[in-house]
SESE-782733 format. One record per residue: chain; x, y negated, z negated of N, C-alpha, C, O in turn; residue in one letter. Coordinates in Angstrom, 3 decimals. Layout:
BEGIN
A	X	Y	Z	X	Y	Z	X	Y	Z	X	Y	Z	A
...
END
This chain:
BEGIN
A	50.108	-24.781	-58.827	49.656	-26.120	-58.384	50.391	-26.124	-57.053	51.488	-25.621	-56.809	M
A	49.644	-26.733	-56.308	49.984	-26.844	-54.292	50.373	-28.416	-54.136	49.524	-29.293	-53.978	C
A	52.196	-28.722	-54.221	52.250	-30.211	-53.935	52.505	-30.049	-52.380	52.493	-29.006	-51.726	T
A	52.726	-31.283	-51.977	52.702	-32.016	-50.520	54.125	-32.588	-50.570	54.338	-33.413	-51.458	F
A	55.261	-32.224	-49.632	56.371	-33.045	-49.894	55.990	-33.802	-48.434	55.506	-33.380	-47.383	N
A	56.378	-34.925	-48.818	56.304	-36.349	-47.684	56.533	-35.492	-45.658	56.156	-36.053	-44.629	G
A	57.102	-34.353	-45.725	57.595	-33.635	-44.332	56.684	-32.811	-44.309	57.176	-31.687	-44.215	G
A	55.093	-32.774	-44.364	54.254	-31.799	-44.419	54.209	-30.554	-44.907	53.130	-29.978	-45.046	G
A	55.262	-30.046	-45.195	55.393	-28.725	-45.845	54.595	-28.426	-47.417	54.525	-29.381	-48.190	S
A	54.053	-27.175	-47.806	53.792	-27.065	-48.636	54.267	-26.364	-49.729	54.216	-25.149	-49.536	V
A	54.923	-26.840	-51.323	55.443	-26.092	-52.294	54.395	-25.424	-53.059	53.364	-26.022	-53.365	F
A	54.663	-23.943	-53.452	54.002	-23.635	-54.396	54.678	-24.020	-55.685	55.864	-24.347	-55.627	L
A	54.027	-24.015	-56.886	54.858	-23.651	-58.124	54.151	-22.344	-58.675	53.273	-21.608	-58.225	K
A	54.804	-22.362	-59.686	54.444	-20.656	-59.818	53.688	-20.445	-61.289	53.389	-19.358	-61.784	G
A	53.431	-21.912	-61.923	52.565	-21.909	-62.683	51.320	-21.598	-63.139	50.427	-22.240	-62.588	E
A	51.088	-21.071	-63.701	49.672	-20.637	-64.185	48.996	-21.213	-63.296	49.331	-22.347	-62.954	A
A	47.722	-20.488	-62.617	46.247	-20.983	-62.526	45.495	-20.420	-62.727	45.472	-19.192	-62.808	S
A	44.346	-21.445	-62.917	42.605	-20.616	-63.472	42.391	-20.244	-62.646	42.583	-20.677	-61.509	S
A	41.466	-18.413	-63.355	41.269	-18.021	-62.631	39.729	-18.452	-61.172	39.233	-17.717	-60.319	P
A	39.491	-19.725	-61.475	38.192	-20.307	-61.412	38.377	-21.274	-60.201	37.570	-21.448	-59.287	A
A	39.978	-22.059	-60.421	40.225	-22.732	-59.046	41.365	-21.697	-58.063	42.562	-21.701	-58.353	T
A	40.890	-20.937	-57.028	41.826	-20.170	-56.305	43.550	-21.185	-55.725	43.931	-22.265	-56.177	P
A	44.071	-20.533	-54.900	44.629	-20.785	-54.153	44.135	-21.627	-53.432	42.960	-21.496	-53.090	F
A	44.866	-22.677	-53.023	44.502	-23.258	-51.312	45.752	-23.158	-50.409	46.881	-23.634	-50.528	S
A	45.299	-22.546	-49.666	46.729	-22.601	-48.559	46.461	-23.044	-47.064	45.390	-22.601	-46.649	F
A	47.125	-23.763	-46.206	46.745	-23.917	-45.098	46.999	-22.874	-43.922	47.989	-22.219	-43.596	P
A	45.569	-22.996	-43.363	46.407	-21.974	-42.252	47.016	-21.526	-41.625	46.130	-20.791	-41.189	V
A	47.852	-21.236	-41.083	49.087	-20.233	-40.534	49.069	-19.675	-39.439	48.056	-19.022	-39.191	S
A	50.136	-19.726	-38.429	50.098	-19.699	-37.204	49.853	-18.366	-37.361	49.524	-18.103	-36.204	E
A	49.772	-17.296	-37.976	50.111	-15.767	-37.084	48.221	-15.895	-37.766	47.448	-15.328	-36.994	S
A	47.706	-16.360	-38.682	46.483	-16.137	-38.695	45.785	-17.179	-37.586	44.583	-16.927	-37.666	E
A	45.872	-17.654	-37.136	45.645	-18.462	-36.290	45.295	-17.483	-35.120	44.125	-17.377	-34.752	E
A	46.429	-16.677	-34.458	46.746	-15.744	-33.452	46.321	-14.675	-33.776	46.541	-13.817	-32.921	K
A	45.585	-14.185	-35.003	44.629	-12.964	-34.924	43.355	-13.516	-34.983	42.514	-12.702	-34.601	I
A	42.791	-14.816	-35.386	41.801	-15.102	-35.214	41.745	-15.082	-33.278	41.151	-14.220	-32.631	K
A	42.422	-16.103	-32.758	42.472	-15.974	-31.169	42.119	-14.519	-30.742	41.159	-14.132	-30.075	H
A	43.597	-13.496	-31.547	43.092	-12.471	-30.389	41.755	-11.372	-30.696	41.474	-10.366	-30.044	L
A	41.028	-11.940	-31.938	39.770	-11.209	-32.273	38.756	-11.957	-30.854	38.327	-11.288	-29.914	K
A	38.555	-13.402	-31.021	37.452	-13.962	-29.929	37.804	-13.362	-28.680	36.916	-13.168	-27.849	N
A	39.155	-13.000	-28.412	39.855	-12.324	-26.963	38.845	-11.239	-26.792	37.974	-11.180	-25.925	K
A	39.152	-10.191	-27.975	38.662	-8.880	-28.041	36.695	-8.855	-28.176	35.791	-8.114	-27.788	I
A	36.812	-10.068	-28.916	34.902	-10.012	-28.602	34.567	-10.408	-27.439	33.572	-9.863	-26.962	S
A	35.364	-11.608	-26.503	34.347	-11.836	-25.718	35.415	-10.305	-24.329	35.140	-10.245	-23.131	L
A	36.053	-9.752	-24.735	36.158	-8.673	-23.941	34.987	-7.613	-23.830	34.454	-7.169	-22.813	K
A	34.693	-7.283	-25.399	33.641	-6.562	-25.720	32.474	-6.989	-25.180	31.647	-6.077	-25.211	K
A	31.990	-8.135	-24.627	31.229	-9.208	-24.109	30.549	-8.979	-22.819	29.397	-8.847	-22.407	K
A	31.723	-8.989	-22.369	31.912	-8.644	-20.345	31.564	-7.238	-20.609	30.463	-6.809	-20.264	K
A	32.735	-6.232	-21.408	32.144	-4.723	-20.922	30.545	-4.558	-20.834	29.931	-4.147	-19.850	E
A	29.854	-5.068	-22.385	28.476	-4.458	-22.334	27.776	-5.357	-21.316	26.838	-4.879	-20.678	T
A	28.094	-6.412	-21.145	27.254	-7.102	-20.099	26.980	-6.616	-19.351	25.824	-6.401	-18.987	S
A	28.828	-5.977	-18.446	29.126	-5.190	-17.045	28.076	-3.697	-17.341	27.131	-3.453	-16.590	L
A	28.266	-3.212	-17.984	27.867	-2.085	-18.079	26.058	-2.252	-18.454	25.302	-1.347	-18.101	K
A	25.566	-3.381	-19.121	23.772	-3.723	-19.074	23.382	-3.498	-17.040	22.573	-2.902	-16.329	A
A	24.416	-4.300	-16.907	24.380	-4.694	-15.099	24.369	-3.388	-14.372	23.555	-2.808	-13.653	I
A	25.692	-3.110	-14.867	25.169	-1.177	-14.211	23.920	-0.187	-14.218	23.283	0.406	-13.347	E
A	23.862	-0.293	-15.720	21.909	-0.054	-16.207	21.302	0.052	-15.174	21.277	0.909	-14.291	D
A	20.591	-1.291	-15.404	19.914	-2.054	-14.550	19.808	-1.891	-13.018	18.736	-1.653	-12.460	L
A	21.177	-2.056	-12.266	21.010	-1.440	-10.610	20.534	-0.355	-10.475	19.783	-0.017	-9.560	T
A	21.151	0.726	-11.920	20.615	2.097	-11.513	19.281	2.587	-11.581	18.676	3.393	-10.874	K
A	18.878	1.777	-12.814	16.876	1.561	-12.428	16.225	1.420	-11.662	15.120	1.914	-11.439	T
A	17.204	0.257	-10.793	16.330	-0.680	-9.976	16.285	0.291	-8.665	15.344	0.482	-7.895	K
A	17.260	0.702	-8.658	17.680	1.895	-7.115	16.241	3.196	-7.457	15.487	3.469	-6.522	T
A	16.090	3.701	-8.498	15.272	4.340	-9.422	14.189	3.935	-8.714	13.824	4.614	-7.755	L
A	13.362	2.519	-9.151	11.968	2.440	-9.139	12.258	2.291	-7.749	11.523	2.930	-6.995	L
A	13.325	1.467	-7.140	12.788	1.149	-5.327	12.339	3.000	-4.616	11.309	3.194	-3.969	N
A	13.523	4.296	-4.990	13.321	5.303	-4.400	11.391	5.801	-4.655	10.634	6.352	-3.856	R
A	11.108	5.278	-6.201	9.562	5.572	-6.689	8.856	5.084	-6.120	7.889	5.771	-5.791	E
A	8.886	3.752	-5.695	8.284	3.067	-4.817	7.958	3.057	-3.359	7.093	2.547	-2.646	I
A	9.272	4.026	-3.164	8.672	4.527	-2.050	8.540	5.411	-1.775	8.297	5.365	-0.569	K
A	8.520	6.658	-2.205	7.830	7.415	-2.681	6.362	7.056	-2.953	5.692	7.828	-2.267	K
A	5.636	6.308	-3.582	4.302	5.934	-3.948	4.076	5.546	-2.894	2.882	5.753	-2.677	V
A	4.365	5.258	-2.382	4.219	3.956	-0.589	3.363	5.122	0.062	2.143	5.133	0.220	K
A	4.292	6.107	0.407	4.933	7.266	1.379	3.318	7.633	1.081	2.386	7.274	1.801	K
A	3.220	8.322	0.021	2.019	9.386	-0.518	0.790	8.229	0.058	-0.053	8.570	0.888	H
A	0.853	6.828	-0.532	-0.533	6.251	-0.247	-0.677	6.355	1.152	-1.736	6.740	1.648	H
A	0.165	6.088	1.729	0.015	5.981	3.337	-0.718	7.571	3.896	-1.630	7.754	4.702	D
A	0.124	8.593	3.079	-0.791	9.792	3.633	-2.004	10.167	2.993	-2.799	11.013	3.403	Q
A	-2.108	9.382	1.808	-3.707	9.527	1.761	-4.738	8.852	2.888	-5.603	9.426	3.550	L
A	-4.389	7.554	2.886	-5.128	6.665	3.574	-5.181	7.554	5.280	-6.277	7.490	5.837	K
A	-4.453	8.053	5.769	-4.494	8.985	6.715	-5.619	10.144	6.784	-6.550	10.471	7.520	D
A	-5.015	10.563	5.631	-6.473	11.620	5.348	-7.624	11.021	5.133	-8.682	11.446	5.598	F
A	-7.536	10.108	4.498	-9.041	9.377	4.457	-9.366	9.025	5.726	-10.551	8.761	5.523	N
A	-9.238	8.867	6.629	-9.230	7.842	8.136	-9.899	9.038	9.093	-10.805	9.013	9.926	L
A	-8.808	10.367	8.457	-9.565	11.936	9.648	-10.590	12.107	8.361	-11.187	13.181	8.279	S
A	-10.698	11.634	7.889	-11.826	12.594	7.131	-13.208	11.364	7.622	-14.299	11.770	8.024	L
A	-12.921	10.103	7.505	-13.717	9.210	7.848	-14.354	9.536	9.617	-15.428	9.399	10.202	K
A	-12.813	10.082	9.996	-13.622	9.998	11.925	-14.006	11.126	12.325	-14.238	11.238	13.528	V
A	-14.291	12.973	10.920	-14.424	14.127	11.208	-16.248	13.379	10.553	-17.286	13.508	11.203	K
A	-16.157	12.708	9.277	-17.779	12.117	9.275	-18.456	11.280	10.416	-19.615	11.581	10.706	K
A	-17.991	10.508	10.925	-18.242	9.932	12.192	-18.675	10.674	13.285	-19.529	10.244	14.059	Q
A	-18.009	12.034	13.429	-18.052	12.249	14.731	-19.230	13.641	14.588	-19.860	14.114	15.534	E
A	-19.302	14.121	13.082	-20.921	14.746	12.888	-21.899	14.214	12.815	-22.942	14.848	12.977	L
A	-21.909	12.466	12.468	-23.021	11.749	12.407	-23.863	11.362	13.751	-25.029	11.189	14.108	L
A	-22.323	11.330	14.353	-22.890	10.941	16.132	-23.815	12.476	16.399	-25.008	12.764	16.305	C
A	-22.602	13.219	16.763	-23.193	14.014	17.173	-24.848	14.931	16.454	-25.399	16.001	16.714	K
A	-25.104	13.880	15.561	-25.937	14.736	14.819	-27.713	13.872	15.388	-28.885	14.191	15.190	S
A	-27.065	12.744	16.110	-27.626	11.756	16.028	-28.304	12.028	16.908	-29.490	12.331	16.785	N
A	-27.300	11.939	18.627	-27.175	12.219	19.805	-28.157	13.652	19.758	-29.335	13.439	20.046	L
A	-27.855	14.859	19.478	-28.914	15.991	20.138	-29.996	15.513	19.368	-30.941	15.842	20.083	K
A	-30.480	14.956	18.384	-31.902	14.367	18.021	-32.446	13.261	18.968	-33.612	13.351	19.352	D
A	-31.705	12.276	19.344	-32.096	11.664	20.247	-32.259	12.280	21.545	-33.181	11.916	22.276	S
A	-31.133	13.527	22.028	-31.581	13.836	23.034	-32.550	15.004	23.464	-32.823	15.543	24.536	V
A	-33.123	15.220	21.588	-34.420	16.082	22.087	-35.498	15.352	22.310	-36.442	15.614	23.055	K
A	-35.240	13.960	21.305	-36.784	12.960	21.864	-36.647	12.999	23.245	-37.287	13.726	24.004	V
A	-35.646	12.055	23.597	-35.956	12.230	24.951	-36.327	13.347	26.137	-36.731	13.161	27.285	Q
A	-35.977	14.812	25.275	-36.174	15.564	26.449	-37.686	15.835	26.308	-38.549	15.991	27.172	L
A	-37.740	15.844	25.159	-39.647	16.010	24.966	-40.253	15.154	25.645	-41.003	15.543	26.540	D
A	-40.081	13.767	25.392	-41.019	12.851	26.554	-40.743	13.397	27.694	-41.602	13.975	28.361	D
A	-39.477	13.276	28.062	-39.589	13.694	29.332	-40.466	15.032	29.967	-41.124	15.280	30.978	E
A	-40.140	15.567	29.002	-41.173	16.995	29.463	-42.345	16.504	29.449	-42.946	16.927	30.437	V
A	-43.213	15.576	28.610	-44.253	15.704	28.913	-44.926	14.079	29.897	-45.985	13.539	30.220	N
A	-44.005	13.973	29.965	-44.375	12.897	31.157	-44.081	13.665	32.834	-44.244	13.076	33.903	L
A	-43.790	14.569	32.727	-43.159	14.855	34.398	-44.389	16.290	33.933	-44.828	16.731	32.871	S
A	-44.628	16.728	35.865	-45.869	17.766	36.175	-45.560	18.915	36.317	-46.310	19.844	36.015	E
A	-44.307	19.065	36.841	-43.901	19.909	37.173	-42.746	21.092	36.271	-41.596	20.656	36.327	S
A	-42.799	21.791	35.867	-41.408	22.731	34.941	-40.156	22.941	35.609	-39.274	23.381	34.871	K
A	-39.775	22.705	37.054	-38.781	23.077	37.808	-38.038	21.653	37.275	-37.038	21.599	36.560	T
A	-38.675	20.714	37.728	-38.131	19.201	37.277	-38.009	18.996	36.221	-37.028	18.267	36.071	E
A	-38.526	19.261	35.213	-38.090	19.089	33.472	-36.964	20.125	33.154	-36.145	19.922	32.258	N
A	-36.965	21.401	34.043	-35.502	22.351	33.972	-34.267	20.779	34.172	-33.576	20.006	33.508	K
A	-34.665	21.091	35.528	-33.422	20.131	36.158	-33.065	18.851	35.635	-31.870	18.554	35.647	E
A	-34.046	17.903	35.099	-33.972	17.038	33.875	-32.970	17.101	32.660	-32.292	16.190	32.184	R
A	-33.055	18.353	32.307	-32.382	18.535	31.040	-31.230	18.886	31.266	-30.779	18.999	30.126	Q
A	-30.459	19.132	31.928	-29.566	20.163	32.976	-28.638	18.915	32.973	-27.547	18.811	32.413	L
A	-29.404	17.842	33.835	-28.508	16.818	34.612	-28.551	15.793	32.709	-27.412	15.391	32.471	Q
A	-29.355	15.488	31.794	-29.230	15.112	30.312	-27.939	15.837	29.816	-26.965	15.239	29.359	L
A	-28.025	17.003	29.937	-26.973	17.809	28.996	-25.501	17.871	29.686	-24.453	17.984	29.050	Q
A	-25.614	17.770	31.203	-24.558	17.838	31.706	-23.669	16.422	31.783	-22.468	16.227	31.972	N
A	-24.795	15.524	31.553	-23.962	14.402	31.785	-24.128	12.744	30.769	-23.904	11.552	30.979	N
A	-24.719	13.709	29.481	-24.789	12.886	28.586	-23.661	12.740	27.623	-22.988	13.681	27.204	G
A	-23.453	11.034	27.191	-21.956	10.554	26.622	-22.176	10.823	25.424	-23.296	10.999	24.943	L
A	-20.809	10.897	24.656	-20.947	10.455	23.221	-21.212	9.141	22.768	-20.793	8.171	23.399	S
A	-21.973	9.007	21.568	-22.540	7.244	20.808	-21.190	6.979	21.007	-21.216	5.834	21.457	S
A	-19.543	7.468	20.929	-18.517	6.100	20.270	-19.012	5.684	21.898	-19.500	4.682	21.375	T
A	-19.270	5.553	23.062	-19.090	4.944	24.556	-17.900	4.696	25.214	-17.520	3.790	25.956	G
A	-17.097	6.306	24.513	-15.564	6.519	25.436	-15.517	6.813	26.635	-14.584	6.652	27.422	L
A	-16.737	7.345	26.838	-17.310	8.510	28.220	-16.898	9.429	28.190	-16.670	9.980	29.267	G
A	-16.487	10.286	26.618	-16.395	11.558	26.330	-17.413	12.697	26.758	-18.436	12.621	26.077	R
A	-17.436	13.639	27.601	-18.761	14.472	28.263	-19.026	15.237	27.115	-18.204	15.138	26.205	N
A	-19.685	15.744	27.007	-19.815	16.598	25.324	-21.481	17.800	25.846	-22.661	17.662	26.165	I
A	-20.556	18.787	25.640	-21.460	20.030	25.776	-22.587	20.231	24.832	-22.159	20.467	23.702	N
A	-24.319	20.213	24.932	-24.960	20.803	23.604	-24.608	21.866	23.577	-24.932	22.311	22.477	S
A	-24.198	22.472	24.044	-24.002	24.216	23.632	-22.356	24.543	22.510	-21.925	25.489	21.850	N
A	-21.800	22.819	22.911	-20.579	23.377	22.102	-21.089	22.653	20.348	-21.618	21.570	20.100	N
A	-20.582	23.978	19.225	-20.682	23.129	18.146	-19.249	22.408	17.612	-19.269	21.294	17.089	N
A	-18.212	23.050	17.773	-17.532	22.337	17.449	-17.021	20.640	17.260	-17.754	19.731	17.650	G
A	-15.663	20.373	16.606	-15.298	19.140	16.562	-14.906	18.992	18.091	-14.633	19.907	18.869	P
A	-14.938	17.835	18.306	-14.126	16.897	20.071	-12.199	17.156	19.309	-11.677	16.678	18.302	I
A	-11.803	17.851	20.092	-10.423	18.397	20.110	-9.572	16.588	20.150	-10.149	15.812	20.911	A
A	-8.772	16.212	19.666	-8.127	15.680	19.155	-6.813	16.089	19.535	-6.430	17.213	19.211	L
A	-5.863	15.097	20.370	-4.537	15.847	20.040	-3.198	15.616	19.417	-2.555	14.571	19.315	P
A	-2.975	16.604	19.098	-2.068	16.599	17.553	-1.271	15.803	17.310	-1.169	15.332	16.177	V
A	-0.479	15.439	18.338	0.769	14.537	18.263	0.157	13.267	18.332	-0.680	13.181	19.231	Q
A	0.365	12.047	17.503	-0.607	10.901	17.213	-1.332	10.843	16.678	-2.245	10.054	16.922	N
A	-1.329	11.526	15.804	-3.575	12.009	15.660	-4.175	10.580	15.026	-5.365	10.279	15.127	E
A	-2.841	9.466	14.135	-2.926	8.746	12.992	-3.864	7.660	14.144	-5.080	7.470	14.173	T
A	-2.912	7.147	14.916	-3.551	6.170	16.066	-4.581	6.995	16.841	-5.462	6.170	17.080	T
A	-4.814	7.715	17.164	-5.743	8.334	17.902	-6.984	8.509	16.693	-7.989	9.008	17.199	A
A	-7.090	8.303	15.669	-7.904	7.913	14.943	-8.736	6.832	14.312	-9.899	6.763	13.914	N
A	-7.402	5.769	14.386	-6.814	4.372	14.060	-7.657	3.940	15.716	-8.505	3.071	15.512	R
A	-7.589	4.320	17.066	-8.217	4.280	18.223	-9.474	4.275	17.618	-9.784	3.145	17.239	A
A	-10.573	5.411	17.321	-11.609	5.714	17.634	-12.340	5.012	16.754	-13.558	4.866	16.849	I
A	-11.429	4.414	15.605	-12.177	3.894	14.717	-12.499	2.402	14.711	-13.463	1.930	14.109	L
A	-11.780	1.823	15.294	-11.337	0.194	15.934	-12.790	0.561	17.054	-13.654	-0.312	17.134	A
A	-12.964	1.879	17.872	-13.666	1.717	18.914	-15.111	1.648	18.360	-16.127	1.379	19.001	A
A	-15.029	1.880	17.328	-16.408	2.164	16.642	-16.788	0.920	15.914	-17.955	0.590	15.701	Y
A	-15.359	0.012	15.413	-15.952	-0.849	14.901	-16.026	-2.444	16.497	-16.882	-3.256	16.848	A
A	-15.496	-2.317	16.665	-15.736	-3.046	18.261	-17.233	-2.876	19.035	-17.730	-3.571	19.921	R
A	-17.628	-1.966	18.514	-19.081	-0.984	19.318	-19.885	-2.486	18.127	-20.124	-3.669	18.371	A
A	-20.028	-1.819	17.150	-20.767	-2.610	16.128	-20.219	-4.077	15.794	-20.728	-4.474	14.746	R
A	-19.343	-4.998	16.359	-19.472	-5.777	16.489	-20.132	-6.943	17.487	-20.525	-8.101	17.344	R
A	-20.008	-5.788	18.795	-19.946	-6.135	20.078	-22.063	-6.231	19.336	-22.743	-7.250	19.213	L
A	-22.349	-5.203	19.114	-23.666	-5.014	18.853	-24.387	-6.192	17.738	-25.585	-6.411	17.917	Q
A	-23.796	-6.826	16.783	-23.909	-7.678	15.913	-24.240	-9.067	16.727	-25.268	-9.740	16.660	I
A	-22.942	-9.318	17.593	-23.160	-10.298	18.584	-24.387	-10.579	19.533	-24.485	-11.670	20.094	I
A	-25.245	-9.663	19.690	-25.632	-9.557	20.676	-26.645	-9.807	19.627	-27.107	-10.948	19.666	R
A	-26.956	-9.289	19.006	-28.061	-9.343	17.877	-28.352	-10.608	17.221	-29.518	-10.887	16.942	L
A	-27.445	-11.353	16.967	-27.335	-12.563	16.729	-27.496	-13.726	17.687	-28.054	-14.733	17.249	K
A	-27.095	-13.707	18.878	-27.587	-14.158	20.708	-28.863	-14.360	20.376	-29.322	-15.476	20.133	K
A	-29.802	-12.822	20.333	-31.069	-12.692	20.835	-31.965	-13.293	19.261	-33.178	-13.494	19.205	R
A	-31.081	-13.463	18.229	-32.130	-14.233	17.476	-32.109	-15.379	17.314	-32.952	-15.983	16.650	D
A	-30.810	-16.075	18.086	-30.697	-17.621	18.454	-31.642	-18.300	19.186	-32.125	-19.428	19.091	Q
A	-31.856	-17.089	20.167	-32.324	-17.474	21.546	-34.436	-17.689	20.888	-35.313	-18.525	21.107	R
A	-34.385	-16.937	20.411	-35.181	-16.704	20.112	-35.629	-17.646	18.778	-36.842	-17.851	18.763	E
A	-34.960	-18.195	17.767	-35.416	-19.205	16.826	-35.681	-20.757	17.934	-36.429	-21.735	17.902	S
A	-34.529	-20.218	18.882	-34.293	-21.846	20.099	-35.969	-21.974	20.511	-36.637	-22.968	20.225	K
A	-36.516	-20.755	21.248	-37.443	-20.908	21.719	-39.117	-21.071	20.572	-40.156	-21.487	21.085	R
A	-39.065	-20.734	19.313	-39.554	-21.218	18.594	-40.126	-22.491	17.662	-41.135	-22.726	16.996	R
A	-38.689	-23.273	18.068	-38.614	-24.833	17.907	-39.446	-25.401	19.255	-40.471	-26.083	19.252	K
A	-38.798	-24.980	20.231	-39.509	-25.438	21.403	-40.658	-25.113	21.490	-41.327	-25.467	22.461	N
END
């Protein structure tokens, strides 16, 4: 049984206590220190684990950034490759269209002219002075079936310039058609 003295100290009497009622002691200073140390240790562990987690996250972030750069580089390479394929396709289509149109023009001119020498001269002039359908003013030799040579350096910028020229020509053609349609619709209304 515990009794309290007026000064706040605890006296324990050696009387028999029942097993159902254990001794109740006030918390001593040493127990408080142990709890305080446990709290400090757990705070240190929390800090260490959080620092370790931060380090792991920064490592994964750098790895992911590297992977993203690799994927972007690969994507750019694929875009450049696709662009070069589109340019080659466009050149082949333009060459085949140019050959067909030159043949049609030549056939018409052959039928219209009276002498064979005039026909030969005109054919040579058309072949020598023929411009590519890109409108860039490149001369195309009808006997040359190879692709138009582009400079090796800055190939992607050259491809982009060619595609930009195609797009510009298409836009101008669309604008011309729209203006013509507008003029025709105004004439119809008047």
